[in-house]
C-alpha positions in Angstrom: -10.2 -4.9 5.9 -10.8 -6.2 9.4 -11.1 -9.4 11.1 -12.1 -10.4 14.9 -11.3 -14.3 15.8 -13.4 -15.3 18.8 -11.6 -14.1 22.2 -9.0 -11.3 20.2 -8.6 -8.2 20.0 -9.5 -6.8 16.2 -7.1 -7.3 13.4 -7.4 -5.0 10.4 -5.4 -3.7 7.5 -4.9 -0.7 5.2 -4.2 -1.5 1.3 -3.0 1.5 -0.5 -2.5 1.4 -4.4 -1.7 3.8 -7.4 -5.7 4.7 -8.4 -4.1 5.4 -12.0 -2.3 2.1 -12.4 -3.8 -0.7 -9.8 0.0 -0.9 -8.3 0.3 -2.1 -5.1 2.1 0.9 -2.7 1.6 0.0 0.7 0.0 -2.7 3.2 -0.1 -1.6 6.7 -1.4 -4.3 9.4 -2.3 -3.9 13.1 -2.5 -7.3 14.5 -0.5 -6.6 17.8 3.0 -7.7 18.5 3.7 -11.2 19.8 5.1 -11.4 23.5 8.0 -14.3 22.3 11.4 -13.4 23.7 13.0 -15.0 20.4 14.1 -12.5 17.9 15.0 -13.5 14.4 18.4 -13.7 13.4 19.2 -10.9 10.6 19.6 -13.6 7.8 16.1 -15.2 8.8 14.5 -11.8 8.8 16.1 -11.2 5.6 14.5 -14.0 3.9 11.5 -13.9 5.9 11.0 -10.3 4.4 11.5 -11.6 0.8 9.0 -14.1 1.2 6.3 -11.5 2.1 7.5 -9.4 -1.0 7.0 -12.5 -3.1 3.9 -13.1 -1.6 2.6 -9.4 -2.6 4.6 -8.4 -5.6 4.8 -11.9 -7.1 7.6 -12.1 -9.8 8.2 -8.3 -9.5 9.9 -9.0 -6.0 12.8 -10.6 -7.7 14.1 -7.4 -9.0 14.4 -5.9 -5.1 17.9 -6.7 -3.1 18.3 -6.7 0.5 19.9 -3.3 1.3 19.5 -2.8 5.1 18.2 -4.2 8.3 17.4 -2.5 11.6 15.6 -3.6 14.7 13.7 -1.2 17.1 12.1 -1.8 20.7 8.3 -0.5 20.4 4.9 -0.8 22.5 6.1 -2.5 26.1 9.7 -3.4 25.1 8.6 -5.5 22.0 10.9 -5.7 19.0 10.1 -4.6 15.3 12.5 -5.5 12.2 12.7 -3.2 9.3 14.3 -4.7 6.3 15.0 -2.4 3.3 15.1 -3.9 -0.2 16.0 -1.5 -3.2 15.8 -2.3 -7.3 17.2 0.1 -9.9 14.2 2.4 -9.5 12.6 1.9 -6.0 12.8 1.2 -2.2 10.6 -1.0 -0.5 10.5 -1.1 3.5 9.3 -4.4 5.0 8.5 -4.1 8.6 8.0 -7.2 10.9 7.5 -8.4 14.4 9.9 -10.1 16.3 9.0 -13.6 14.7 8.5 -12.4 11.0 5.0 -11.7 11.1 4.5 -9.0 8.5 3.5 -5.6 10.0 3.6 -3.2 6.8 5.0 -3.2 3.7 5.7 0.4 2.1 6.8 1.1 -1.6 8.4 4.2 -2.5 6.0 5.9 -4.7 8.8 8.3 -6.0 11.1 6.6 -8.6 14.9 7.1 -7.7 15.8 8.9 -10.9 13.1 11.3 -10.3 14.3 11.7 -6.4 17.9 11.8 -7.7 17.2 14.6 -10.5 15.7 16.9 -8.0 18.9 17.2 -6.0 20.7 18.2 -8.5 
């Protein structure tokens, strides 16, 4: 999916789904990072990440609970925020820019039970 509003650089997104089930696995959005110096507080970032989950996963988002938050500096000293949510069987990583605009959502495609079973 692409979009290029007049006078801007192109925005695009890539959506990954499970071909067998139609389940959403990942969304990657390339739309630049804002130049704002303000960065969301952790609590706000956690709340905003959950809003993104609800938008893309609907009622399924309710089973995901906050696990970890990290921020890093990328591209010309701009900040990126990663919030990790877990459920009993999956992880989901939500990546946002410093003001909470969605950049990516990636769902672990291997259930935790499969991964844990392979480590035994």
